Structure formats: structure tokens, C-alpha cells
MARZA-218544 format. One record per atom (N, C-alpha, C): residue in one letter; x, y negated, z negated. Coordinates in steps of 0.05 Angstrom, whole numbers, plus 5000, padded with zeros to 4 digits. Example, Ala and Ser with C-alpha at 12.3 -4.5 7.8 and 13.67 -1.06 7.14 Angstrom:
a526451144844 a524650904844 a526450664844 s525750454858 s527350214857 s525849994843 
END
This chain:
m313523925257 m313324145237 m312524035209 e313223785203 e312523675177 e309423655175 i308223565197 i305223535197 i303923815195 i305024005210 i303924285209 i304224405182 e306524365169 e307024485143 e305224365121 k304724105123 k303123975101 k300123995105 r299224045130 r296424045135 r295024285122 q292824235108 q291124445098 q288224355099 s286324535097 s283524475098 s282724325073 i281424095077 i280423935054 i277423905057 r276023935034 r273123935034 r271823725017 k273523565003 k272523344986 k273623084998 y271722915006 y272522675020 y271722415005 a273422215008 a272821954997 a270721815014 q269221625001 q267221475015 q268621235029 k270221305049 k271821105064 k271521155094 v270920945108 v270320965137 v272920995153 i272821185172 i275021225190 i274721015213 p276720865220 p276520665242 p275920805268 n274420675285 n273720795311 n276120855328 e278220675327 e280620725343 e281920985335 v281921055309 v283121305300 v281421535310 l278821515308 l277121735317 l277521785347 k277721565362 k278121595391 k280821735397 s282821675381 s285421795385 s285322095379 i283822175358 i283422455351 i282022605373 l279822485383 l278322605405 l279922625430 n281522425436 n283122425460 n285222645459 a286122705435 a288022925432 a286823195441 g284223225435 g282823465445 g282623465475 r281923235486 r281723205515 r284323275530 l286523215517 l289223255530 l290423525524 a289023695510 a290123955502 a290624135527 p292424325525 p292824515547 p290224665554 s290024735580 s287724875589 s288425075611 w287925325606 w288525535626 w286925485651 m288325485674 m287225415700 m286125135701 n286724975680 n285824705678 n282824675678 v281424885669 v278524885671 v277224685652 q278624635629 q277624435609 q274724495601 s274224735592 s271524815587 s270624735559 w270724475554 w270024365528 w268524105530 k266924045510 k265723785505 k265723735475 f265923485468 f266023415439 f264023195433 i262523235411 i260523045403 i261322945375 l261722685373 l262422565347 l259822495333 v259422595309 v257022545293 v257622405267 r256322175263 r256722025238 r254021965224 e251821995238 e249221935226 e248622125204 p247822035180 p247322215157 p245122425163 e243022345178 e240922535184 e241922765201 t243622705220 t244622915238 t246723085223 k248322955206 k250323115190 k248823305171 e246623215160 e245023395143 e244023635159 l243223595183 l242323815200 l244624005207 l247023885212 l249324045218 l250224205193 s249824095170 s250424235145 s248724485142 k246124455149 k244324685149 k245324895169 l246124805193 l247124985213 l249625135203 a251125005185 a253625125175 a253025265148 c250725395146 c250025545122 c250025385097 g249425125099 g249224945076 g251824835065 q254024865080 q256624765070 q256424465065 p256924375040 p256424095033 p258323895046 h260723975051 h262723785063 h261923705091 v260223855104 v259323775131 v257623515129 r256023495109 r254423245106 r255823025090 n257923105074 n259222905057 n261722785070 c262522885093 c264922775106 c264222515121 d266222375130 d265622125145 d264522195173 s265822385186 s265122455214 s265322755218 v263722845237 v263823125246 v264323125276 i266223285284 i266523335313 i265223605319 v263123595335 v261823845344 v263223935369 c264424175368 c266024275390 c264424465407 i264024385432 i262224525450 i263824695470 a263224955471 a264325125492 a262525105516 d263624985537 d262024925561 d262425145582 m260625335582 m260825565601 m260325475630 a259025255633 a258425165661 a261025065675 a263125025659 a265624935671 a266725145691 w265825395688 w266725615705 w264925645730 d262725495732 d261025515755 d262725435780 k262225565802 k263925525826 k264225225833 e262025085833 e262224805841 e264024645822 n263624685795 n265224535775 n268124615776 f268624875777 f271324975777 f272824895802 s271424895825 s272624805850 s273624515848 k271924345836 k272624065834 k275224025818 v275524175797 v277924165780 v280324245796 l280124465811 l282424565826 l283024385850 l281024265861 l281524075883 l283123835873 k282523745848 k283923515836 k286823595831 k287323855827 k290123945823 k291623945849 g290223915871 g291523915897 g291424175912 m289824365902 m289524625915 m287924595941 k288624755961 k287024765985 k284524935981 e282524885996 e279925025993 e280325325998 s282125406016 s282625686021 s283825825997 a285625685983 a286825785959 a284825815936 i283025625934 i280925635914 i279025865919 e278325905943 e276526135950 e277926395944 n280526405948 n281926655941 n282026705911 i282426495895 i282426515866 i279826625856 m277626545868 m275026625859 m274326905867 t276127055879 t275827335884 t277527505866 m279027365848 m280927505830 m280027495801 p279127725790 p278127725763 p280027615742 g282627645747 g284627545728 g284627245726 y283727105747 y283626815748 y280826705746 y278826865751 y276126765752 y274326945735 p274026885709 p272627055690 p269727125697 p268226945711 p265427025718 p265227285733 l267327375746 l267227635760 l267127865740 l267827815715 l267928025695 l265428015676 g263627835681 g261127825665 g261027605645 e258627565633 e258127345615 e259727355590 n260127595578 n261627615554 n264527525557 t265727595580 t268427505586 t268527205589 v266527085602 v266426795605 v266326665578 k264726765559 k264526655532 k267326665518 l268626895521 l271226935508 l273226735518 r273426715545 r275426535557 r274826245551 t272226175550 t271425905545 t272125825516 i271525995497 i272125935469 i275125945465 e276526115479 e279526115477 e280625835485 q279525725507 q280425455515 q279925255493 l277625265481 l276825075461 l278725075436 t279725305430 t281525325406 t283925145409 y284925115433 y287324945437 y286624655429 a284324565439 a283424295434 a282924245404 v281724435391 v281224415362 v283824375347 s285824535353 s288424505339 s289624235344 y289524135369 y290623875375 y289223655360 m286623665358 m285123455344 m285723455314 m286023685302 m286523695273 m289323595267 l291323655285 l294023555280 l294123255285 e292723155304 e292622865309 e291322725285 a289222845274 a287922735250 a289922725227 e291422935223 e293322945201 e295422725204 s296222675229 s298222465234 s297222185225 h294622155223 h293421895214 h292621915185 d293422135171 d292722185144 d289722225140 i288422325162 i285622395161 i285522705156 k284022785136 k283923065129 k281623195144 s281823455147 s279923605164 s279323875153 c277223995163 c276624275157 c275024385181 i275924615190 i274524745213 i272224915201 i269924885214 i267525025204 i266925265221 g267325505210 g266925745225 g264225885221 a263125855197 a260625995190 a258325815200 i257325865224 i255125695235 i253225875249 s250825775253 s248825905269 s249125825298 n249626025315 n249825975344 n249226225359 e249726225385 e249126455402 e250926695396 l253126645382 l254926855376 l254226995350 t253626845329 t252926965304 t250027055302 e248326905317 e245426965317 e244226955288 l245326785271 l244426775243 l241626655240 n241126435255 n238626295252 n237926175280 p236926325298 p236426235325 p234725985327 e232625965310 e230825735311 e232325485303 l234025495282 l235525265274 l237625185295 s238825385306 s240825345327 s239625195351 e237225275359 e235925145381 e235024855373 e234224815348 e233524545339 e235924365341 v238224455332 v240624285332 v241524235361 k241424435378 k242224405406 k240424195419 s237824205413 s235924015424 s236623725414 k237223705389 k237923455377 k240323325390 l242223495397 l244723405409 l244723395439 g242523475451 g242223465480 g243723675496 l244023905483 l245524125496 l243724305513 n244924435533 n243424615549 n244224905543 a243125095557 a243525375551 a246425465555 k247925325572 k250725405577 k252625265559 e251625105540 e253324955521 e252925075493 i255125185482 i255025325457 i256525165436 i255325125413 i256725005390 i258525225379 a261125215386 a262925425378 a264025375350 t264525125342 t265525055316 t265124765311 m265724675287 m265624385281 m268024325264 i268824065265 i271123975250 i270123745232 t270423765206 t269723545188 t272223365185 l271723105184 l273922915181 l273322715159 g275422635145 g275122435124 g277722385109 y277822165094 y280122125077 y279822295052 e281922385041 e281922565018 e280922414993 a279022544979 a277922424955 a280022394933 e281622604930 e283722604910 e286022784919 p288422734910 p290722894919 p290223194913 t290723354933 t290423644930 t293123784932 p293823934912 p296424074913 p296524254938 l298824264951 l299124434975 l298924724967 n297024864979 n296625154973 n296325304999 k298325295016 k298225405043 k299225695041 q297425885041 q298226165039 q298226295066 r300626375074 r300926505100 r302626755097 k302326945115 k304027175115 k306927095120 e308727265110 e311527205114 e312327215143 f314427075150 f315327045178 f315627315191 n317027505178 n317527765190 n315227955190 e312927875178 e310528035179 e309027995205 v309427765218 v307827695242 v309527635266 i312127605263 i313927525284 i316027735289 f316227815314 f318128035321 f319727965345 s321828115349 s323628075372 s323228305392 e322328255415 e322128455437 e319828645434 k319328745410 k317028925405 k316328935376 i313829015370 i312929035342 i314729215326 g315529115303 g317329275286 g320129175285 n320929025306 n323628915307 n323728635296 p324828585273 p324928315262 p326928145277 m326427885277 m328327695288 m330627655269 d333027615280 d335427575264 d335127305250 
END
């Protein structure tokens, strides 16, 4: 709770290099995040090259901290993880029998492709949010500051399709891999007063049903 309470988005970074071991630990936290049906529909690309960070900054509507941070984690929603072959491999590793896997793939509640591409996108990005949270908390535990980048050009916002395709090509992504968000990482340039503004506990948390506050 101490890490959660003190963490806030930081956009001004010191010119100090993050050790590789720390970056690996942050990325591994994302790999180990919870995953519904264990599909693990994510991939992460660590970017440190100035030229690529500049391109990612353009993708993020010109946000300067994307190019000025030490590292960027490009968070990929991997829709191909739901393909029958890929999904079957994951379930087999869990110890499921082939007959059980075939049954799961007939149930829309367990197999989103039965509900269409939009549902697959939603469930894939839902999975990715868990990993993003884990990585940012692991970063904070090493005193590495972070900021999640939401305003970007991609298949969801359709802000700049040409630029989106340029970046995807640069990163080696295919049509089923969507840049859902990015995380900037770096040491804080200067101490920032904590300004964590959140709704009050009883505005968002209820007991049994909406409207009933917890004691």
C-alpha cells in the first residue's frame, strides 16, 4: 500500500540510466501478471534508442516525456493469442485435455472470438491492463518513475493511420498486434510534491450493492 499510495505519474526525468537488471525486473513483472484463461495476450518492447523514442513521441501526439525519458515500454495487445492454435497451446500447458479445450472453444463466455473482433480487442486490452499496473508498481519499488501514455495513434483512436503504420513497421508488428499504450520510465528530475487526487472511498466502494457504504 505504501508504494501504491506514493506512486504518481511523473513526466520530467533526470539524465540517468536505468540499469538493465532493473528494467528486466520491471518487464518480468508484466510477464507474471494475472491473465484471464491464462491467455497472456501481451508483448512488450523496450525502447531506448533516441530515434525510435522520437518516433514514439510523435505517435503520442508529441508528448515530450516520451522522447526525454530513459526508456519506453511499448505495450502490445496481441490479438493472435486467441487464435485456436495459440490458445490451445496455453491450455495444454495448464494440463487441460484436448476434449476440454475443444469444449471451451464452443463457449462464448470463455472464447471471445465467437463474439467477434471487437470483443477480442476488448478482452485482449483488458488483459494488458493487469500487466501495465504490475510493471508500474515494480518500477516504483525501484524508485523508477513512470507515466502511462494513453493519447496515441493506433487502430482504436485512428488519429493518424499513416504514422501508426510507420511505427508498427519500425517495431516489427503485424496486423494482429496493436500498440495499446506505452509506459515512460526514468529517475525523477526533481522532487515532486504528492498530488494524488482520487474520489473518496465511499464514492466508489459499496457493500453488496451501489448506494450501500461500507462500515
